[in-house]
C-alpha positions in Angstrom: 12.8 26.5 -10.7 13.0 24.4 -7.6 12.3 26.3 -4.3 13.7 25.8 -1.0 11.9 24.5 2.1 11.5 28.1 3.2 10.4 29.3 -0.1 8.0 26.2 -0.4 5.7 27.2 2.4 6.6 31.1 2.6 6.0 31.8 -1.2 3.2 34.2 -2.0 0.6 32.2 -4.0 -1.7 33.9 -6.6 -4.9 34.3 -5.0 -6.9 33.1 -8.1 -5.0 30.0 -8.2 -5.4 29.0 -4.7 -9.0 29.5 -4.5 -9.3 27.8 -7.9 -7.6 24.9 -6.8 -8.4 24.2 -3.3 -11.8 26.3 -2.6 -12.7 28.6 0.4 -13.7 25.6 2.3 -10.3 23.8 1.7 -8.5 26.6 3.1 -10.7 27.1 5.9 -9.8 23.5 7.0 -6.2 23.9 6.5 -6.0 26.8 8.6 -8.4 25.3 11.4 -6.6 22.1 11.7 -5.1 22.0 15.0 -1.4 20.6 15.4 -2.6 19.8 19.2 -5.6 17.7 18.5 -4.7 14.4 17.2 -7.5 13.6 14.7 -9.4 10.4 15.6 -10.8 7.4 13.7 -13.7 7.8 11.5 -16.5 5.7 12.3 -17.9 4.4 8.9 -20.5 1.8 10.1 -22.2 2.1 13.3 -25.9 1.3 14.1 -27.8 4.0 15.8 -30.1 1.9 17.4 -29.6 -0.9 20.0 -30.1 -4.1 18.1 -29.7 -7.9 19.3 -26.0 -9.0 18.9 -26.9 -12.6 17.9 -29.1 -14.0 15.3 -32.5 -15.0 16.4 -32.7 -17.9 14.4 -30.5 -20.3 12.8 -28.3 -18.9 10.0 -25.5 -20.7 7.9 -22.7 -19.3 5.8 -20.0 -20.5 3.6 -16.8 -18.7 3.2 -14.7 -19.8 0.1 -11.2 -18.4 0.9 -8.8 -18.5 3.9 -7.0 -15.5 3.6 -7.3 -12.4 5.9 -10.7 -11.4 4.3 -12.2 -14.6 4.6 -11.1 -15.2 7.9 -12.5 -11.9 9.2 -15.7 -12.6 7.8 -15.8 -16.1 9.2 -14.7 -14.8 12.7 -17.4 -12.0 12.8 -20.4 -14.4 11.8 -19.2 -17.0 14.2 -19.1 -14.5 17.0 -22.9 -13.5 16.1 -24.3 -17.1 16.1 -23.9 -17.8 12.5 -22.8 -21.5 11.8 -20.0 -20.7 9.2 -18.3 -23.5 7.1 -15.1 -21.8 5.6 -13.2 -23.7 2.5 -9.5 -23.2 1.5 -7.8 -24.8 -1.1 -4.2 -24.6 0.1 -2.9 -26.5 3.1 -2.3 -23.4 4.9 -4.5 -20.8 6.0 -3.7 -17.2 5.6 -3.6 -16.4 1.9 -0.7 -13.8 1.7 0.1 -14.0 5.2 0.3 -18.1 5.3 3.3 -19.7 6.6 4.5 -23.3 6.0 7.4 -25.2 7.4 10.6 -25.4 5.4 14.1 -27.5 6.0 17.0 -25.6 6.3 19.7 -28.0 7.1 18.9 -30.2 10.2 16.7 -27.3 11.4 12.8 -26.3 10.5 11.5 -22.8 10.0 8.6 -21.3 9.1 8.4 -19.6 5.9 6.0 -16.6 4.6 5.1 -15.0 1.5 7.3 -12.1 2.6 7.5 -9.5 5.6 4.2 -7.7 5.7 4.2 -4.5 8.5 1.5 -3.8 10.5 0.5 -0.1 10.5 -1.0 1.6 13.4 -4.2 3.0 11.2 -5.0 -0.7 10.4 -7.7 0.0 12.9 -9.9 -2.7 12.0 -7.0 -5.4 11.8 -5.9 -4.4 15.5 -9.6 -4.4 16.8 -9.6 -8.1 15.7 -5.9 -8.4 17.4 -7.3 -6.6 20.6 -10.3 -9.0 21.0 -8.2 -11.9 20.3 -5.9 -10.7 23.2 -2.8 -11.5 20.8 -1.1 -7.8 21.2 2.0 -9.4 22.7 2.6 -11.3 19.4 3.5 -7.8 17.8 6.6 -5.7 18.4 7.3 -2.3 17.5 10.1 -1.6 14.6 10.0 1.9 16.0 10.9 3.5 12.8 10.8 3.2 9.0 13.8 3.9 6.6 13.8 4.3 2.6 17.2 4.2 1.3 17.7 5.0 -2.2 20.6 3.2 -4.4 22.0 6.8 -5.5 21.0 10.6 -5.8 19.2 10.9 -2.7 20.1 10.3 1.2 17.9 7.9 3.4 14.4 9.1 4.5 13.4 7.7 7.7 9.5 7.7 9.1 8.7 7.7 12.6 5.5 7.6 14.6 3.6 10.7 14.7 0.6 12.5 16.3 0.1 14.8 13.5 -1.9 14.8 10.2 -1.5 17.0 7.2 -0.2 19.6 6.7 2.0 19.3 10.1 3.3 16.0 9.1 4.4 17.1 5.8 6.0 20.1 7.5 7.5 17.6 9.9 9.0 15.5 6.7 10.4 18.3 5.3 12.3 20.0 8.4 13.7 16.2 8.9 14.3 15.3 5.7 17.7 16.2 4.2 16.5 15.6 0.6 14.1 18.6 1.4 16.0 20.8 -1.3 15.6 18.2 -4.0 11.7 17.6 -3.9 11.6 19.7 -7.0 8.2 21.1 -6.0 7.1 24.8 -6.6 3.8 25.7 -5.5 3.9 29.0 -7.8 3.8 26.6 -10.6 0.3 25.7 -11.8 1.0 22.2 -12.3 2.7 21.6 -9.4 0.2 23.3 -7.3 -2.5 20.9 -8.9 -0.4 18.0 -7.8 -0.3 19.1 -4.2 -3.8 19.5 -4.5 -4.6 15.9 -5.7 -2.3 14.4 -3.1 -3.7 16.3 -0.3 -7.3 16.3 -1.1 -8.4 12.6 -2.1 -12.0 12.6 -2.2 -14.2 9.5 -3.6 -15.4 9.4 -6.1 -14.3 12.8 -7.6 -10.5 12.0 -7.3 -11.3 8.7 -9.1 -13.3 10.9 -11.9 -10.5 13.1 -12.4 -7.5 10.4 -12.6 -8.8 6.7 -12.8 -8.2 6.9 -16.5 -4.4 7.6 -15.9 -1.6 5.1 -15.0 0.7 7.0 -12.4 3.3 6.9 -15.1 1.2 8.7 -17.6 0.2 11.2 -14.9 3.8 11.9 -13.9 5.0 12.4 -17.3 4.1 15.9 -17.9 5.9 18.4 -15.8 5.8 16.6 -12.7 8.4 17.3 -9.7 11.2 14.8 -10.2 12.5 14.6 -6.9 8.9 14.1 -5.4 8.7 11.4 -8.0 11.9 9.6 -7.1 11.4 10.2 -3.4 8.1 9.1 -2.6 5.7 8.2 -5.5 8.0 5.7 -7.2 8.5 3.7 -3.9 5.2 4.1 -2.4 3.3 3.2 -5.8 5.5 0.1 -5.9 4.7 -0.8 -2.4 1.1 -1.2 -3.4 2.3 -4.2 -5.5 1.4 -2.5 -8.5 3.8 -0.8 -11.0 3.5 2.5 -12.0 2.9 2.0 -15.7 0.1 -0.2 -14.7 -1.3 1.7 -11.4 -4.5 3.9 -11.7 -3.3 7.6 -10.4 -6.7 7.7 -8.6 -5.9 4.4 -6.9 -2.3 5.7 -5.9 -4.0 9.0 -4.4 -6.2 6.6 -2.5 -3.0 4.7 -1.3 -1.3 7.8 -0.3 -4.1 9.4 1.7 -4.6 6.3 3.7 -0.9 5.7 4.3 0.1 9.2 4.7 -1.8 12.4 4.1 -5.0 11.1 5.8 -3.1 9.1 8.5 -2.3 10.7 11.8 -0.4 7.9 13.3 2.8 8.1 11.2 4.7 5.3 9.3 6.1 3.4 11.8 4.8 -0.1 12.1 4.7 -3.6 13.9 6.3 -6.8 12.8 5.2 -10.2 14.2 7.4 -11.9 17.1 6.9 -15.2 15.0 5.5 -16.1 11.5 2.4 -14.8 10.7 0.6 -18.1 11.0 1.3 -18.3 14.6 1.0 -14.8 15.2 -2.4 -14.1 13.8 -3.7 -16.9 11.7 -3.8 -19.6 14.4 -5.7 -17.4 16.9 -8.5 -16.3 14.6 -9.0 -19.9 13.5 -9.2 -21.2 17.0 -11.6 -18.3 17.9 -13.9 -19.6 14.8 -13.8 -23.1 15.9 -14.4 -22.2 19.5 -17.7 -20.4 18.3 -18.6 -24.1 16.3 -17.3 -22.9 12.9 -15.8 -25.4 10.6 -12.7 -24.8 8.9 -11.7 -27.1 6.2 -8.1 -26.8 4.1 -7.2 -28.9 1.2 -10.4 -28.5 -0.3 -11.2 -27.4 -3.8 -14.6 -26.2 -5.1 -15.8 -28.2 -8.3 -19.0 -26.7 -8.7 -20.8 -23.5 -7.9 -24.5 -23.9 -8.7 -26.7 -20.9 -9.5 -30.6 -20.8 -9.6 -32.6 -17.6 -10.3 -29.3 -15.5 -10.0 -28.5 -16.6 -6.8 -26.0 -19.3 -5.4 -27.8 -22.3 -4.9 -25.2 -24.3 -3.2 -21.3 -25.5 -3.8 -19.7 -28.8 -4.4 -16.3 -29.4 -3.2 -13.6 -32.4 -3.1 -10.7 -33.3 -0.7 -7.2 -33.4 -2.0 -4.4 -31.4 -3.4 -4.4 -30.0 -7.0 -2.1 -33.2 -8.0 -4.8 -35.7 -7.1 -7.7 -33.8 -7.2 -10.3 -34.7 -10.1 -11.5 -30.8 -10.4 -10.0 -29.2 -13.8 -8.7 -25.8 -14.1 -8.0 -23.4 -16.6 -4.3 -21.7 -17.0 -3.2 -19.1 -19.3 -0.1 -19.6 -21.6 3.2 -17.9 -20.7 4.6 -16.3 -24.0 7.9 -15.2 -22.4 8.9 -18.8 -21.7 7.1 -20.5 -24.5 9.0 -21.6 -27.6 8.6 -24.0 -30.6 9.8 -26.7 -28.6 7.8 -26.3 -25.3 5.2 -24.5 -24.1 4.6 -22.9 -20.8 1.3 -22.1 -18.9 1.1 -20.1 -15.5 3.7 -18.1 -13.8 5.6 -17.8 -10.6 5.7 -21.2 -8.8 2.4 -22.2 -10.5 3.9 -23.2 -13.9 3.4 -26.1 -16.2 4.9 -27.6 -19.4 3.5 -28.9 -22.5 5.5 -30.3 -25.5 4.0 -29.9 -29.0 1.3 -32.3 -29.6 1.2 -33.7 -26.5 -2.0 -34.6 -24.3 -0.3 -34.3 -20.7 1.3 -31.2 -19.1 4.0 -31.4 -16.3 3.7 -29.2 -13.2 7.2 -27.7 -12.6 6.5 -27.2 -8.9 9.3 -28.8 -7.0 8.1 -31.2 -4.9 10.9 -30.2 -2.4 10.0 -27.0 -1.3 7.6 -25.3 -4.2 10.1 -23.2 -6.3 9.7 -23.9 -10.1 12.0 -25.9 -12.0 13.7 -24.9 -15.0 14.4 -26.6 -18.2 18.0 -28.3 -18.7 19.2 -29.6 -21.9 22.1 -31.3 -20.2 20.1 -33.6 -18.0 19.9 -37.0 -19.6 19.4 -37.8 -23.5 16.2 -35.7 -23.6 17.1 -32.9 -21.2 15.4 -32.6 -17.8 14.6 -29.9 -15.1 16.6 -28.6 -12.1 15.2 -26.6 -9.5 17.1 -23.1 -9.2 16.6 -23.1 -5.2 18.3 -26.3 -3.7 19.1 -28.4 -6.9 16.7 -31.0 -7.2 17.1 -32.7 -10.5 14.2 -34.2 -12.5 14.0 -36.0 -16.1 12.3 -35.1 -18.7 9.1 -37.0 -17.6 9.1 -35.6 -14.3 11.0 -38.4 -12.7 13.5 -37.7 -9.7 17.0 -37.8 -10.6 18.8 -36.2 -7.6 17.7 -35.0 -4.1 16.7 -33.0 -1.9 13.3 -33.9 -3.9 12.0 -37.5 -3.0 8.5 -37.4 -5.3 8.3 -36.9 -8.8 7.0 -33.9 -10.5 3.0 -34.0 -11.1 1.4 -34.8 -14.3 -1.6 -33.4 -15.7 -4.1 -34.2 -18.6 -4.8 -31.6 -21.1 -8.7 -31.7 -21.4 -9.1 -28.7 -24.0 -7.7 -25.7 -25.3 -9.3 -22.2 -25.9 -7.1 -19.7 -27.5 -4.4 -19.0 -25.1 -5.3 -21.1 -22.2 -5.6 -24.8 -21.5 -7.9 -26.7 -19.1 -6.0 -29.4 -17.1 -7.0 -32.0 -14.8 -4.6 -34.1 -12.3 -3.3 -37.4 -14.3 -3.4 -39.3 -11.1 -6.7 -37.7 -9.9 -8.5 -39.8 -7.1 -11.6 -40.6 -8.7 -12.9 -42.1 -5.5 -12.8 -38.8 -3.7 -16.1 -38.2 -2.7 -17.7 -34.9 -3.6 -19.5 -33.1 -0.5 -22.3 -30.5 -1.1 -23.0 -27.4 0.9 -26.0 -25.2 0.9 -26.4 -22.2 3.0 -28.1 -19.0 3.7 -25.2 -16.8 2.8 -21.9 -17.2 0.8 -18.9 -15.1 0.8 -16.2 -15.4 -1.9 -13.1 -14.2 -0.5 -10.7 -16.0 -2.8 -7.8 -14.2 -4.3 -8.4 -13.0 -8.2 -7.3 -16.1 -9.8 -9.5 -17.9 -7.5 -12.6 -15.9 -8.1 -12.3 -16.1 -11.7 -12.1 -20.1 -11.1 -15.3 -20.0 -9.2 -17.1 -18.4 -12.0 -15.6 -20.7 -14.4 -17.0 -23.3 -12.2 -20.5 -21.8 -12.1 -23.6 -23.7 -13.5 -27.4 -22.4 -13.9 -28.7 -18.9 -13.9 -25.4 -16.8 -13.1 -26.3 -13.4 -12.4 -24.7 -11.6 -15.6 -23.6 -8.4 -13.8 -21.0 -10.2 -11.6 -20.0 -12.2 -14.6 -19.0 -9.0 -16.2 -17.4 -7.5 -13.1 -15.1 -10.6 -12.3 -14.1 -11.0 -15.9 -12.7 -7.4 -15.7 -10.6 -8.1 -12.7 -6.7 -8.1 -13.1 -3.8 -9.4 -11.4 -0.7 -7.1 -10.8 2.7 -7.6 -12.0 4.0 -10.7 -10.0 6.2 -10.3 -7.0 9.0 -12.5 -5.7 10.5 -13.0 -2.1 14.1 -14.7 -1.5 15.2 -15.2 1.9 19.1 -15.9 2.3 20.4 -17.8 5.2 24.2 -16.6 5.6 27.0 -17.8 8.2 27.8 -14.0 9.6 26.2 -11.2 10.9 26.5 -7.4 9.6 26.4 -4.0 10.6 23.0 -1.9 9.4 22.5 1.3 10.3 18.6 1.6 8.6 15.7 0.1 10.1 15.1 -3.7 10.3 12.7 -3.5 7.3 13.8 -0.8 4.8 12.4 0.1 1.6 15.0 0.4 -1.2 14.7 2.0 -4.4 16.7 2.5 -7.7 17.7 -1.3 -7.7 16.5 -3.6 -11.0 14.4 -5.8 -8.8 14.9 -5.3 -5.1 12.3 -3.1 -3.6 12.9 -4.0 0.3 15.1 -5.8 2.6 14.1 -7.4 6.2 16.6 -8.5 9.0 14.5 -11.6 9.9 17.2 -12.1 12.7 16.5 -9.0 14.4 12.7 -9.3 14.2 11.2 -13.0 14.5 12.3 -14.8 17.6 12.9 -18.2 16.0 15.4 -16.1 13.7 16.8 -14.2 16.4 17.6 -17.5 18.3 19.4 -18.9 15.4 21.5 -16.0 14.7 22.4 -15.8 18.4 23.3 -19.5 18.4 25.1 -19.8 15.0 26.4 -16.0 14.6 24.8 -16.0 11.3 21.9 -13.7 9.8 18.9 -14.3 7.8 17.9 -11.7 5.4 15.2 -11.2 3.0 14.7 -9.2 -0.3 11.2 -8.5 -1.8 10.7 -7.3 -5.4 7.0 -6.0 -5.4 5.9 -5.8 -9.1 9.0 -7.0 -11.2 8.6 -7.2 -14.9 8.5 -10.8 -16.3 10.4 -9.9 -19.5 13.1 -8.8 -17.3 13.2 -11.6 -15.2 11.2 -14.6 -16.9 12.7 -17.6 -14.9 13.4 -18.1 -11.1 17.1 -18.7 -11.8 17.1 -15.3 -13.2 15.1 -13.6 -10.0 17.5 -15.5 -7.4 20.9 -14.8 -9.2 19.8 -10.9 -9.4 18.6 -11.0 -5.9 21.9 -12.5 -4.6 23.8 -10.0 -6.7 22.0 -7.1 -5.3 22.2 -8.1 -1.9 25.9 -7.8 -2.1 25.4 -4.1 -3.3 22.9 -3.3 -0.5 25.5 -5.3 2.2 28.9 -5.1 0.7 30.4 -7.1 3.5 28.3 -9.9 2.9 30.2 -10.5 -0.3 32.6 -12.7 2.0 30.0 -14.8 3.3 28.8 -18.3 2.7 25.1 -18.8 1.7 24.0 -21.7 4.0 20.3 -21.7 2.6 18.0 -19.5 0.0 14.5 -19.7 -0.3 12.5 -18.4 -3.0 8.5 -17.2 -3.1 7.5 -16.0 -6.4 3.4 -15.7 -7.4 1.3 -13.6 -9.4 -2.0 -13.3 -7.4 -2.0 -9.8 -6.0 -4.8 -7.5 -7.1 -4.2 -5.1 -9.7 -5.8 -1.7 -9.8 -5.0 -0.6 -13.6 -6.4 2.6 -15.3 -10.1 2.7 -15.9 -11.0 -0.1 -13.3 -12.8 1.5 -10.6 -15.9 2.0 -11.9 -16.6 -1.6 -12.7 -14.7 -3.1 -9.6 -16.9 -5.4 -7.5 -18.2 -4.1 -3.9 -18.8 -6.2 -0.9 -22.5 -6.5 -1.7 -23.4 -8.0 -4.8 -26.2 -8.1 -7.3 -27.1 -11.7 -6.2 -28.8 -11.3 -2.9 -27.2 -14.1 -1.0 -23.7 -13.6 -2.1 -21.1 -11.2 -0.8 -17.4 -10.5 -1.9 -14.4 -9.9 0.3 -10.7 -9.7 -0.2 -8.1 -7.0 -1.1 -9.4 -6.3 -4.7 -12.7 -5.4 -3.9 -13.9 -1.7 -4.4 -13.9 -0.1 -0.7 -16.1 3.0 0.7 -13.3 4.4 2.9 -9.3 4.5 2.1 -7.7 1.5 3.2 -5.0 -0.8 1.8 -3.2 -4.3 1.7 -4.0 -6.3 5.0 -6.3 -3.4 6.3 -8.2 -3.6 3.0 -8.6 -7.3 3.3 -10.1 -7.6 6.7 -12.1 -4.4 6.5 -13.9 -5.9 3.3 -14.4 -9.3 5.4 -16.0 -7.4 8.3 -18.4 -5.5 5.5 -19.3 -8.6 4.1 -20.3 -9.8 7.8 -21.9 -6.7 8.7 -24.1 -6.9 5.3 -25.5 -10.3 6.5 -26.0 -9.0 10.3 -28.2 -5.8 8.9 -30.1 -8.4 7.0 -30.8 -10.5 9.9 -31.7 -7.4 12.0 -28.4 -7.7 14.2 -26.2 -5.1 15.4 -23.4 -4.5 12.9 -19.7 -4.5 14.0 -18.4 -0.8 14.1 -16.1 -0.2 11.1 -13.2 2.6 11.7 -11.0 4.2 8.9 -8.8 7.1 8.5 -10.8 10.4 7.6 -12.4 9.5 4.3 -11.3 12.9 2.4 -8.0 14.6 2.4 -8.2 18.2 4.2 -7.9 20.2 0.9 -10.8 18.4 -1.1 -12.9 20.1 -3.7 
């Protein structure tokens, strides 16, 4: 049976169970951990010798991918005298924290891929922020709420200066749900669970748990309240669904964000979009040190020789005009006998039976995926669920707000459930540029990394081919931002995690956080609300209309007083490119250094040597890649920080 809070911490445990699960060292560590002494960040890499801080001879590096990982690597190398060229396929830099302009009525706003919280244990990210002198671009959100649709009272997390076990005790004292945790430490299985969540250790934790999904691990006699209250919402906030997330990876995630983190769970947001607040200052610093940052560039070939990268070829232009072929997977959830679909989210293509061309379904207005509508014209057509743009069956614009036709692509070849496409209106005159360098850093997302290896020619290192091939993306994520004609009362944090809804996992009040949205709200009396689905199942929401309609319906459940509001504008972001961490993926996951001597990997998908997550994982991987190059050149490495890499009750 479940125990009360007092029973949980005061009950007498069987000595043999305690010693077996925690070991004498673990008990000693627990007893000696002082509440009055805040644990300090752990130094992961620090050179003992005083080495030069700048490279001694001309060195060059090519960074492919302009997300946080690529920007961090390019920033550090450019600071040390390495001549850096960064190539980014998108028109915007930042990857998953990129921002771009959108039109809302007569006004322009910056849209993003969803709200991102900057937690205080993001030591390496905030190290860059301090060096760039941009702390003023961030604001504290003071506390963080987790609200459940039913069954539990809200949980509130605040800044802390205590790590385990005191942060657990503080949480138990403050939580109105403490009697519902359902954990009984006299129960051996519950004691094992407690051991795992408080005793993370790499690789031992992965050896025990990486072959199990979170769903499988919790299926057998797991404390239900503990799962509902913490495991489910926090697992999904890793952007991976419990049925597809390694239990070992979740333990790493828990350790980094809670059990090994002495800073608490309150966090910062940005005063403006993340492009202006963080990405632009990083790019300016790279350029100030002579680095080249090129956007709208597509790599068309990666040349290999003797198991190393020998050079890259790239061309300017968007996907719709670039003469670079690419592969895309069939979407079985949308495909039918009359029309096949390839891709997912807002990267979707349709192919008619027997056709040699494909149509991009990315609306040319503001990027949503259009949907098939049989009532549009004689042969049907497409309608944008976000803003109403209508297109004919051949992609020609029928009605605004779009002004350009949907892009057409030639189908080059088909292999199983994937097709290779190339822009039908490719600019054959686009000149190819060739780059050679001393070092190459691949910092694209997983689809991008797979594309780079598909474009490789020559003697490709076979170990890397195997590692890249096994990488998987997580279930898709979606963000809907609503502009409404009225404000509303909200008793929780301005960013609040939600649990128990079919689709929605969080709500963000942008008119309380970012300056442009605050000004709009004050000027109009309206509000701007964002709902985020971290990892939804495509079979449940196969189209963007399904996603938008569900988001809007759940918004009125979450904030009932908005039922009477008028939606002035709604904007959807829907992609499938977050890193997946499925069971069994740890052992063969690529690391920063690779079997190719001049190639480094960076991104939130690489295997890291210390606990970290999300943006901090991306930044840290980029700095590790830069450090590997600096070490080979005999230059002082950057000091890398982390939380305590192991749990107090490790065994």
